[in-house]
N, C-alpha and C positions, 0 to 999 in steps of 0.2 A: 662204401665210404660215406654215403649220405646217411645210411643207417647208423653208422658209428657216430656221426655228427649229431644226428638227432637224439640218439640214446645219451649221449654225453651232456648235451644241454637241455634234455628232457623236453624237446620240441615236438610238436605235431607237424605233419606235412604242410599243413596250411601256414603255420607260423614261419616255417622254413622258406616257403615261397615267397611270403610278405618280406622276410629278411633278405632274401636274395633280390628281390625287386628293388628295395630301398638301397641295397648295396650297389647295385647296377646304376641306379639314378645318381647316387652320389658320385660314383666314378665318372659317369657322363657329365655331370655338372663340372667336375674338376678338369676334365679333358677339354670342354668348351671353354671355360673361363681361364684355365691355366693357373700356374702357381705364382707367376710374377705379379708385382704390385701394378696397380693401374698406371697407365701412361699419364703424363701430365698433359693438359689440354694445350693445344698450340697457342703460341703467343698471339695477342689481338693484332689482327692485320691492320696496316695503316690505311688511310683514306684512298690510297691509290691501288689497292690490291685487286680491284675488280677489272683492271685492264692492263695491257702490256705496257710497262713503264720503265723506260731506261733512264729516267731522271736527266734528260738532256735539256731540260728547261729550268728557268729560274722560277722559284715559287715567290709570288709577292707577299710581303709582310702585312700590308694593310689593304683594305678594300680600294682606297684611292689610287694606290700603286697598281693594283691589279686592273683597275679600269683604264688607267693610263697606259699600261702595257698592252691592254687589249685595243685600245685606239691606235696605238702604233702598229700592232700586227694587222689590224683592218686596213690601215693605210698601206702596208707593205703588199697585202693581197690586191688591193685596188691598183697600185703601181705596176705589179706583175700582169695583172689582166690588161691594163691599158697597153702594155708591151706585148700582150699576147704570149707571155712567157709562163705557160702552165707548169713547167717543171719547177720554176722558182716559186710558184704560188702553192703547190701541193704540200711541201713540208710546213709551211706556214699555216695552212688550213688545219693540219693535225695539231700544230702547237696552239692554235686558237681553242681547239677542243679541250686540251688539257687546262688551259688557262681558265676557261669557262668553269670548269670543275673546281679549280682553286678559288675563283670568285664566289662560287656558291658556298663554299666552306667559310669564306670570310665574311659573307653576308650573314650566315647563321650566327657566327661569332659577334657580329656588330650589334646584334639585338636592336634593330631599327623598329620603328612602329609598324604595326602589322600591314597597314595599307601601303607604306613605302616598300616593305619587304615583299609584298606580293607583286607590286608593279615591277620591282627589280628582277624578281624570279621570272616573271613573264617575258621581260626584256632579254633575259639570258636564254630562255627557251627559244625566243624568235630568233636571236642571233644564232644559236646552235642549228636551228632548223634551216635557215637561210645557207649557212656555210655547209651543212651536211648535203643539201641539194646540189650545190656547187661542186663538191667533192665527188658526189656520185656521178654527176655528169662528166667530170674530168676523167674518172675511171672506167666508165661504161660506154662512153661515146666513141664511135669510129673517128670522128673529127674532134678530138677533145680540145684543141685550141679555139676553134670557132664556137663550138657549143658551150665551152666552159666560160668564155668570155660573155656570150650571150645570156647565159644563166646568171652570171654575175651582175650584168646590167640589169636583169630583171629584179634582183634581190637587193640592189645597192640603197634604194630608198627605205627599204624595210630594215636594212642593217643600220642605216644612219638614224632612223627614228628610234630603234631599240637602244642604240649607244646613247642617244640623248636622254632616254628615260633612265638608263643605268647611271649616267653621270649625275642625275638629280638625287639618286639614292646615296651617293658618296658623301659622308659627312665632311 
């Protein structure tokens, strides 16, 4: 059959092998790439796509509203720790984490002077670090109630100072 093909198209065996190789390459490309059109790129994820988000908290509309909400939540944690009620404090700690992310977004949108922006971001990092230590203590300690309260007491001054710095950034 190959001889009939070669004589019909007046090809030498070398051209026939090249032709066969190119044909196989084209078929392989079609197999790999497929015949369907390219898929559309996924929609742009929202700002909260990098974490589990059930949207069970309100998103502040302004930087001032976010800072006010943060103060309220910090007060709720302080009250829960004063009562040694770590079960009451734990969900609030997680809500603070979400709110800090919202505040960071609002801070970017506010377009404050660089110095104010830097100090506000440092304050957010400080608050996050303090509450993260408290949260870790609550989840990893055998006596979460006592150690969580002790950790909060250690962090209280740092949290208050960072909140004061953040309040100065609010227009």
